[in-house]
N, C-alpha and C positions, 0 to 999 in steps of 0.2 A: 549073521555077515550080509552085506549087499552082493547081489546080484550084476551082474555085467555082462555086455555083450562082446564076444573074442573076434574079429575079425581074419577073414584070410581070401587067398585070391584065390582062382582056380584051381592053381598047382598046393595048396593046402601051406602057401606061403603069411605067415602072419604080415600084416598090412596096418596102416593105423586107421581110426576110426574112429569116432564120440565119445568121450569118456564118462562115460554116463553110468552111475550108479540109482539101483531102484531097490527100493522096500521090499517088495513081494513080485514071483511070478506072472501075473495077472499086469501090473502094474509097465514091466518091459517087455512082454509079448503085445502089449496098446502101442507100445513105442515103438517099436518093430515094424508092427503092421501101419501104420503111420507112415513108415522113414523106408523103408527096404529098397523101394525103386529112388531114391537119391542114393543107398547106400551104392545101388547098383553100378547106378552113374560114373562112382568115382572107385570102378572096380574092387569094390568087397561081391565078392560073390557067394558066401559061404558066410554062417557066425554060429559060434558056438555061444551056448548060454552059461555061464559059471557063477554060481555060487562062494564066494571066496576062488578058494582054487579047485573044488570041484564040478568038475561038469553035472549041468543037469540032465543036458541032452545038445546034442551036434553032432559033428556038425551039420545044418543043412543047408540048403542050398537056395540061394535070394534067385534064381534065374526062372522066368515065367514058364 
């Protein structure tokens, strides 16, 4: 399965974010490390890493 980030706001409501798939967890985490501030600017305040439909971890806050 491909890894994807699931995006939510402060209230845990799903929000639209970049629809990207990653081959492995390290690539997904590297991307998030490089872009989390951009995501926060568009009101994405928490993310969950998914492998297919299975939660790898999260939700994780993007607030500093």
